[in-house]
N, CA, C and O atoms as CSV, one atom per row, in Angstrom:
chain,resi,resn,atom,element,x,y,z
A,1,UNK,N,N,-33.455,-44.488,-43.845
A,1,UNK,CA,C,-33.812,-43.146,-44.222
A,1,UNK,C,C,-32.762,-42.598,-45.168
A,1,UNK,O,O,-31.643,-43.104,-45.247
A,2,UNK,N,N,-33.140,-41.574,-45.868
A,2,UNK,CA,C,-32.282,-41.007,-46.896
A,2,UNK,C,C,-31.867,-39.587,-46.487
A,2,UNK,O,O,-32.656,-38.842,-45.906
A,3,UNK,N,N,-30.629,-39.232,-46.797
A,3,UNK,CA,C,-30.112,-37.894,-46.512
A,3,UNK,C,C,-30.436,-36.992,-47.706
A,3,UNK,O,O,-30.205,-37.370,-48.855
A,4,UNK,N,N,-30.972,-35.802,-47.430
A,4,UNK,CA,C,-31.303,-34.862,-48.502
A,4,UNK,C,C,-30.044,-34.168,-49.008
A,4,UNK,O,O,-28.965,-34.334,-48.440
A,5,UNK,N,N,-30.187,-33.391,-50.077
A,5,UNK,CA,C,-29.059,-32.627,-50.615
A,5,UNK,C,C,-28.488,-31.673,-49.584
A,5,UNK,O,O,-27.296,-31.367,-49.617
A,6,UNK,N,N,-29.325,-31.198,-48.665
A,6,UNK,CA,C,-28.876,-30.283,-47.614
A,6,UNK,C,C,-28.280,-31.022,-46.418
A,6,UNK,O,O,-27.901,-30.386,-45.434
A,7,UNK,N,N,-28.190,-32.345,-46.483
A,7,UNK,CA,C,-27.642,-33.125,-45.374
A,7,UNK,C,C,-28.643,-33.372,-44.267
A,7,UNK,O,O,-28.252,-33.705,-43.149
A,8,UNK,N,N,-29.920,-33.217,-44.549
A,8,UNK,CA,C,-30.948,-33.387,-43.531
A,8,UNK,C,C,-31.502,-34.806,-43.535
A,8,UNK,O,O,-31.578,-35.461,-44.575
A,9,UNK,N,N,-31.885,-35.262,-42.350
A,9,UNK,CA,C,-32.560,-36.545,-42.199
A,9,UNK,C,C,-33.781,-36.336,-41.315
A,9,UNK,O,O,-33.836,-35.385,-40.536
A,10,UNK,N,N,-34.745,-37.214,-41.438
A,10,UNK,CA,C,-35.921,-37.168,-40.570
A,10,UNK,C,C,-35.712,-38.156,-39.443
A,10,UNK,O,O,-35.447,-39.334,-39.681
A,11,UNK,N,N,-35.831,-37.675,-38.211
A,11,UNK,CA,C,-35.719,-38.561,-37.053
A,11,UNK,C,C,-37.060,-39.268,-36.914
A,11,UNK,O,O,-38.093,-38.607,-36.809
A,12,UNK,N,N,-37.066,-40.601,-36.912
A,12,UNK,CA,C,-38.341,-41.334,-36.829
A,12,UNK,C,C,-39.158,-40.927,-35.594
A,12,UNK,O,O,-38.597,-40.615,-34.544
A,13,UNK,N,N,-40.471,-40.937,-35.735
A,13,UNK,CA,C,-41.379,-40.487,-34.683
A,13,UNK,C,C,-41.185,-41.241,-33.378
A,13,UNK,O,O,-41.208,-40.628,-32.310
A,14,UNK,N,N,-40.993,-42.562,-33.434
A,14,UNK,CA,C,-40.823,-43.303,-32.177
A,14,UNK,C,C,-39.555,-42.870,-31.429
A,14,UNK,O,O,-39.532,-42.874,-30.198
A,15,UNK,N,N,-38.507,-42.501,-32.161
A,15,UNK,CA,C,-37.281,-41.997,-31.520
A,15,UNK,C,C,-37.527,-40.602,-30.954
A,15,UNK,O,O,-37.123,-40.305,-29.830
A,16,UNK,N,N,-38.198,-39.735,-31.742
A,16,UNK,CA,C,-38.517,-38.380,-31.238
A,16,UNK,C,C,-39.346,-38.462,-29.976
A,16,UNK,O,O,-39.088,-37.735,-29.017
A,17,UNK,N,N,-40.348,-39.344,-29.960
A,17,UNK,CA,C,-41.203,-39.498,-28.776
A,17,UNK,C,C,-40.397,-40.020,-27.587
A,17,UNK,O,O,-40.535,-39.515,-26.472
A,18,UNK,N,N,-39.569,-41.015,-27.821
A,18,UNK,CA,C,-38.791,-41.620,-26.731
A,18,UNK,C,C,-37.820,-40.631,-26.105
A,18,UNK,O,O,-37.617,-40.646,-24.891
A,19,UNK,N,N,-37.214,-39.765,-26.927
A,19,UNK,CA,C,-36.223,-38.804,-26.448
A,19,UNK,C,C,-36.809,-37.422,-26.195
A,19,UNK,O,O,-36.086,-36.483,-25.860
A,20,UNK,N,N,-38.123,-37.304,-26.355
A,20,UNK,CA,C,-38.806,-36.020,-26.141
A,20,UNK,C,C,-38.231,-34.918,-27.032
A,20,UNK,O,O,-38.013,-33.794,-26.582
A,21,UNK,N,N,-37.991,-35.253,-28.294
A,21,UNK,CA,C,-37.495,-34.289,-29.273
A,21,UNK,C,C,-38.696,-33.671,-29.965
A,21,UNK,O,O,-39.550,-34.372,-30.508
A,22,UNK,N,N,-38.746,-32.355,-29.935
A,22,UNK,CA,C,-39.848,-31.640,-30.573
A,22,UNK,C,C,-39.273,-30.473,-31.363
A,22,UNK,O,O,-38.082,-30.183,-31.253
A,23,UNK,N,N,-40.107,-29.795,-32.166
A,23,UNK,CA,C,-39.589,-28.648,-32.915
A,23,UNK,C,C,-38.901,-27.664,-31.966
A,23,UNK,O,O,-39.452,-27.298,-30.928
A,24,UNK,N,N,-37.704,-27.247,-32.335
A,24,UNK,CA,C,-36.920,-26.338,-31.502
A,24,UNK,C,C,-35.904,-27.051,-30.623
A,24,UNK,O,O,-35.010,-26.407,-30.073
A,25,UNK,N,N,-36.023,-28.376,-30.481
A,25,UNK,CA,C,-35.036,-29.121,-29.706
A,25,UNK,C,C,-33.689,-29.044,-30.421
A,25,UNK,O,O,-33.628,-28.979,-31.649
A,26,UNK,N,N,-32.618,-29.053,-29.638
A,26,UNK,CA,C,-31.276,-29.060,-30.217
A,26,UNK,C,C,-30.683,-30.439,-30.063
A,26,UNK,O,O,-30.749,-31.038,-28.990
A,27,UNK,N,N,-30.097,-30.949,-31.147
A,27,UNK,CA,C,-29.448,-32.252,-31.129
A,27,UNK,C,C,-28.048,-32.111,-31.716
A,27,UNK,O,O,-27.748,-31.142,-32.413
A,28,UNK,N,N,-27.208,-33.081,-31.428
A,28,UNK,CA,C,-25.855,-33.113,-31.960
A,28,UNK,C,C,-25.592,-34.533,-32.443
A,28,UNK,O,O,-26.154,-35.485,-31.902
A,29,UNK,N,N,-24.755,-34.681,-33.442
A,29,UNK,CA,C,-24.326,-35.994,-33.899
A,29,UNK,C,C,-22.874,-36.158,-33.506
A,29,UNK,O,O,-22.040,-35.311,-33.826
A,30,UNK,N,N,-22.563,-37.249,-32.810
A,30,UNK,CA,C,-21.218,-37.509,-32.332
A,30,UNK,C,C,-20.723,-38.797,-32.969
A,30,UNK,O,O,-21.360,-39.844,-32.849
A,31,UNK,N,N,-19.577,-38.715,-33.649
A,31,UNK,CA,C,-18.988,-39.900,-34.268
A,31,UNK,C,C,-18.219,-40.687,-33.216
A,31,UNK,O,O,-17.507,-40.111,-32.394
A,32,UNK,N,N,-18.368,-42.011,-33.247
A,32,UNK,CA,C,-17.584,-42.877,-32.374
A,32,UNK,C,C,-17.168,-44.099,-33.167
A,32,UNK,O,O,-17.377,-44.151,-34.379
A,33,UNK,N,N,-16.579,-45.089,-32.499
A,33,UNK,CA,C,-16.067,-46.253,-33.209
A,33,UNK,C,C,-17.151,-47.134,-33.810
A,33,UNK,O,O,-16.848,-48.008,-34.622
A,34,UNK,N,N,-18.407,-46.925,-33.429
A,34,UNK,CA,C,-19.519,-47.719,-33.975
A,34,UNK,C,C,-20.315,-46.969,-35.028
A,34,UNK,O,O,-21.265,-47.521,-35.582
A,35,UNK,N,N,-19.955,-45.725,-35.319
A,35,UNK,CA,C,-20.696,-44.932,-36.291
A,35,UNK,C,C,-20.949,-43.548,-35.746
A,35,UNK,O,O,-20.007,-42.818,-35.434
A,36,UNK,N,N,-22.221,-43.174,-35.626
A,36,UNK,CA,C,-22.573,-41.861,-35.093
A,36,UNK,C,C,-23.731,-42.011,-34.119
A,36,UNK,O,O,-24.566,-42.903,-34.259
A,37,UNK,N,N,-23.768,-41.127,-33.132
A,37,UNK,CA,C,-24.840,-41.138,-32.140
A,37,UNK,C,C,-25.541,-39.793,-32.154
A,37,UNK,O,O,-24.928,-38.747,-32.370
A,38,UNK,N,N,-26.835,-39.848,-31.918
A,38,UNK,CA,C,-27.631,-38.642,-31.786
A,38,UNK,C,C,-27.664,-38.273,-30.305
A,38,UNK,O,O,-28.066,-39.082,-29.469
A,39,UNK,N,N,-27.247,-37.068,-29.987
A,39,UNK,CA,C,-27.248,-36.580,-28.608
A,39,UNK,C,C,-28.245,-35.436,-28.525
A,39,UNK,O,O,-28.166,-34.486,-29.304
A,40,UNK,N,N,-29.177,-35.518,-27.590
A,40,UNK,CA,C,-30.131,-34.428,-27.375
A,40,UNK,C,C,-29.446,-33.400,-26.496
A,40,UNK,O,O,-29.082,-33.696,-25.358
A,41,UNK,N,N,-29.265,-32.175,-27.023
A,41,UNK,CA,C,-28.584,-31.114,-26.294
A,41,UNK,C,C,-29.564,-30.373,-25.398
A,41,UNK,O,O,-29.252,-30.092,-24.241
A,42,UNK,N,N,-30.738,-30.056,-25.915
A,42,UNK,CA,C,-31.759,-29.390,-25.112
A,42,UNK,C,C,-33.137,-29.779,-25.637
A,42,UNK,O,O,-33.306,-30.124,-26.807
A,43,UNK,N,N,-34.103,-29.714,-24.749
A,43,UNK,CA,C,-35.472,-29.992,-25.145
A,43,UNK,C,C,-35.850,-31.448,-25.073
A,43,UNK,O,O,-36.928,-31.830,-25.527
A,44,UNK,N,N,-34.986,-32.272,-24.511
A,44,UNK,CA,C,-35.298,-33.695,-24.435
A,44,UNK,C,C,-34.795,-34.305,-23.150
A,44,UNK,O,O,-34.310,-33.606,-22.260
A,45,UNK,N,N,-34.914,-35.613,-23.062
A,45,UNK,CA,C,-34.446,-36.340,-21.889
A,45,UNK,C,C,-32.926,-36.421,-21.901
A,45,UNK,O,O,-32.308,-36.376,-22.965
A,46,UNK,N,N,-32.329,-36.537,-20.740
A,46,UNK,CA,C,-30.889,-36.709,-20.630
A,46,UNK,C,C,-30.542,-38.126,-21.046
A,46,UNK,O,O,-31.220,-39.079,-20.660
A,47,UNK,N,N,-29.474,-38.263,-21.842
A,47,UNK,CA,C,-29.072,-39.575,-22.321
A,47,UNK,C,C,-28.483,-40.435,-21.212
A,47,UNK,O,O,-28.323,-39.990,-20.075
A,48,UNK,N,N,-28.170,-41.655,-21.562
A,48,UNK,CA,C,-27.547,-42.573,-20.618
A,48,UNK,C,C,-26.196,-42.011,-20.185
A,48,UNK,O,O,-25.527,-41.362,-20.989
A,49,UNK,N,N,-25.773,-42.238,-18.939
A,49,UNK,CA,C,-24.496,-41.702,-18.467
A,49,UNK,C,C,-23.310,-42.068,-19.350
A,49,UNK,O,O,-22.452,-41.220,-19.594
A,50,UNK,N,N,-23.235,-43.308,-19.838
A,50,UNK,CA,C,-22.091,-43.668,-20.666
A,50,UNK,C,C,-22.128,-42.930,-22.004
A,50,UNK,O,O,-21.072,-42.630,-22.561
A,51,UNK,N,N,-23.306,-42.634,-22.527
A,51,UNK,CA,C,-23.393,-41.848,-23.750
A,51,UNK,C,C,-22.875,-40.441,-23.506
A,51,UNK,O,O,-22.166,-39.885,-24.344
A,52,UNK,N,N,-23.223,-39.867,-22.372
A,52,UNK,CA,C,-22.764,-38.528,-22.031
A,52,UNK,C,C,-21.249,-38.524,-21.868
A,52,UNK,O,O,-20.576,-37.607,-22.337
A,53,UNK,N,N,-20.710,-39.547,-21.205
A,53,UNK,CA,C,-19.265,-39.633,-21.024
A,53,UNK,C,C,-18.558,-39.728,-22.378
A,53,UNK,O,O,-17.527,-39.089,-22.582
A,54,UNK,N,N,-19.102,-40.515,-23.297
A,54,UNK,CA,C,-18.506,-40.628,-24.629
A,54,UNK,C,C,-18.559,-39.291,-25.351
A,54,UNK,O,O,-17.614,-38.919,-26.047
A,55,UNK,N,N,-19.659,-38.570,-25.186
A,55,UNK,CA,C,-19.794,-37.254,-25.812
A,55,UNK,C,C,-18.770,-36.288,-25.248
A,55,UNK,O,O,-18.133,-35.546,-25.996
A,56,UNK,N,N,-18.606,-36.293,-23.921
A,56,UNK,CA,C,-17.616,-35.408,-23.289
A,56,UNK,C,C,-16.213,-35.752,-23.785
A,56,UNK,O,O,-15.441,-34.854,-24.122
A,57,UNK,N,N,-15.876,-37.039,-23.835
A,57,UNK,CA,C,-14.547,-37.450,-24.290
A,57,UNK,C,C,-14.305,-37.033,-25.732
A,57,UNK,O,O,-13.179,-36.692,-26.093
A,58,UNK,N,N,-15.339,-37.055,-26.557
A,58,UNK,CA,C,-15.172,-36.661,-27.955
A,58,UNK,C,C,-14.895,-35.174,-28.097
A,58,UNK,O,O,-14.415,-34.730,-29.140
A,59,UNK,N,N,-15.191,-34.404,-27.065
A,59,UNK,CA,C,-14.993,-32.956,-27.096
A,59,UNK,C,C,-13.690,-32.514,-26.430
A,59,UNK,O,O,-13.338,-31.337,-26.502
A,60,UNK,N,N,-12.973,-33.425,-25.788
A,60,UNK,CA,C,-11.791,-33.032,-25.035
A,60,UNK,C,C,-10.526,-33.295,-25.834
A,60,UNK,O,O,-10.540,-34.037,-26.816
A,61,UNK,N,N,-9.443,-32.682,-25.407
A,61,UNK,CA,C,-8.157,-32.900,-26.048
A,61,UNK,C,C,-7.570,-31.609,-26.576
A,61,UNK,O,O,-8.131,-30.531,-26.381
A,62,UNK,N,N,-6.459,-31.725,-27.234
A,62,UNK,CA,C,-5.743,-30.573,-27.773
A,62,UNK,C,C,-6.294,-30.224,-29.150
A,62,UNK,O,O,-6.705,-31.103,-29.908
A,63,UNK,N,N,-6.297,-28.960,-29.458
A,63,UNK,CA,C,-6.708,-28.484,-30.773
A,63,UNK,C,C,-5.475,-27.948,-31.485
A,63,UNK,O,O,-4.783,-27.079,-30.954
A,64,UNK,N,N,-5.195,-28.451,-32.667
A,64,UNK,CA,C,-4.010,-28.040,-33.414
A,64,UNK,C,C,-4.310,-26.758,-34.183
A,64,UNK,O,O,-5.132,-26.750,-35.099
A,65,UNK,N,N,-3.641,-25.682,-33.803
A,65,UNK,CA,C,-3.836,-24.400,-34.477
A,65,UNK,C,C,-2.784,-24.170,-35.551
A,65,UNK,O,O,-2.675,-23.069,-36.090
A,66,UNK,N,N,-2.014,-25.196,-35.864
A,66,UNK,CA,C,-1.009,-25.058,-36.908
A,66,UNK,C,C,0.117,-24.114,-36.526
A,66,UNK,O,O,0.709,-23.473,-37.394
A,67,UNK,N,N,0.419,-24.020,-35.238
A,67,UNK,CA,C,1.500,-23.154,-34.776
A,67,UNK,C,C,1.080,-21.719,-34.503
A,67,UNK,O,O,1.905,-20.910,-34.078
A,68,UNK,N,N,-0.195,-21.382,-34.739
A,68,UNK,CA,C,-0.661,-20.017,-34.465
A,68,UNK,C,C,-0.808,-19.801,-32.965
A,68,UNK,O,O,-1.136,-20.722,-32.218
A,69,UNK,N,N,-0.560,-18.562,-32.539
A,69,UNK,CA,C,-0.836,-18.207,-31.156
A,69,UNK,C,C,-2.347,-18.090,-31.002
A,69,UNK,O,O,-3.080,-18.107,-31.991
A,70,UNK,N,N,-2.812,-17.970,-29.762
A,70,UNK,CA,C,-4.249,-17.813,-29.526
A,70,UNK,C,C,-4.774,-16.562,-30.226
A,70,UNK,O,O,-5.840,-16.599,-30.840
A,71,UNK,N,N,-4.030,-15.450,-30.138
A,71,UNK,CA,C,-4.465,-14.212,-30.797
A,71,UNK,C,C,-4.497,-14.365,-32.317
A,71,UNK,O,O,-5.425,-13.894,-32.975
A,72,UNK,N,N,-3.488,-15.020,-32.864
A,72,UNK,CA,C,-3.468,-15.247,-34.317
A,72,UNK,C,C,-4.631,-16.125,-34.747
A,72,UNK,O,O,-5.246,-15.880,-35.784
A,73,UNK,N,N,-4.935,-17.150,-33.955
A,73,UNK,CA,C,-6.050,-18.037,-34.285
A,73,UNK,C,C,-7.376,-17.291,-34.253
A,73,UNK,O,O,-8.201,-17.452,-35.152
A,74,UNK,N,N,-7.587,-16.475,-33.218
A,74,UNK,CA,C,-8.835,-15.715,-33.116
A,74,UNK,C,C,-8.958,-14.756,-34.296
A,74,UNK,O,O,-10.042,-14.611,-34.861
A,75,UNK,N,N,-7.859,-14.098,-34.674
A,75,UNK,CA,C,-7.910,-13.193,-35.824
A,75,UNK,C,C,-8.201,-13.965,-37.107
A,75,UNK,O,O,-8.969,-13.498,-37.948
A,76,UNK,N,N,-7.592,-15.152,-37.266
A,76,UNK,CA,C,-7.875,-15.982,-38.434
A,76,UNK,C,C,-9.339,-16.393,-38.453
A,76,UNK,O,O,-9.983,-16.390,-39.502
A,77,UNK,N,N,-9.860,-16.748,-37.275
A,77,UNK,CA,C,-11.227,-17.232,-37.166
A,77,UNK,C,C,-12.241,-16.118,-37.429
A,77,UNK,O,O,-13.188,-16.303,-38.194
A,78,UNK,N,N,-12.041,-14.970,-36.798
A,78,UNK,CA,C,-12.998,-13.859,-36.885
A,78,UNK,C,C,-12.677,-12.854,-37.975
A,78,UNK,O,O,-13.554,-12.099,-38.395
A,79,UNK,N,N,-11.458,-12.830,-38.432
A,79,UNK,CA,C,-11.022,-11.805,-39.369
A,79,UNK,C,C,-10.384,-10.682,-38.584
A,79,UNK,O,O,-10.565,-10.581,-37.370
A,80,UNK,N,N,-9.625,-9.823,-39.285
A,80,UNK,CA,C,-8.949,-8.733,-38.592
A,80,UNK,C,C,-9.955,-7.744,-37.989
A,80,UNK,O,O,-11.032,-7.509,-38.536
A,81,UNK,N,N,-9.567,-7.177,-36.853
A,81,UNK,CA,C,-10.434,-6.201,-36.188
A,81,UNK,C,C,-10.360,-4.876,-36.912
A,81,UNK,O,O,-9.272,-4.411,-37.254
A,82,UNK,N,N,-11.503,-4.265,-37.146
A,82,UNK,CA,C,-11.530,-2.960,-37.791
A,82,UNK,C,C,-11.895,-1.848,-36.816
A,82,UNK,O,O,-12.057,-0.693,-37.211
A,83,UNK,N,N,-12.024,-2.205,-35.533
A,83,UNK,CA,C,-12.395,-1.194,-34.542
A,83,UNK,C,C,-11.179,-0.626,-33.807
A,83,UNK,O,O,-11.319,0.191,-32.897
A,84,UNK,N,N,-9.994,-1.063,-34.209
A,84,UNK,CA,C,-8.780,-0.551,-33.586
A,84,UNK,C,C,-8.129,0.453,-34.513
A,84,UNK,O,O,-7.926,0.177,-35.696
A,85,UNK,N,N,-7.805,1.603,-33.987
A,85,UNK,CA,C,-7.139,2.610,-34.785
A,85,UNK,C,C,-5.683,2.254,-34.999
A,85,UNK,O,O,-5.077,1.572,-34.173
A,86,UNK,N,N,-5.121,2.709,-36.100
A,86,UNK,CA,C,-3.692,2.436,-36.342
A,86,UNK,C,C,-2.881,3.550,-35.698
A,86,UNK,O,O,-3.236,4.726,-35.774
A,87,UNK,N,N,-1.785,3.154,-35.064
A,87,UNK,CA,C,-0.928,4.132,-34.366
A,87,UNK,C,C,0.286,4.442,-35.169
A,87,UNK,O,O,1.120,5.241,-34.744
């Protein structure tokens, strides 16, 4: 299959049927040492236990904020708050 300019791909019908993926289903792509895996987040069958474990492991660990505190990171992420008055 070919990736579109928007980064979209069509999931083949036999895979959609097997995993019970339908319009509105949520999926995730998880990179591992063999390439990438399609994980059905909602609207489909639960994947194999080892696939789920690999997905969980890919989500765990430390996140490097570049030395920012949690408050600094949240402000960087969301932008400065404008609902606080200056004192």
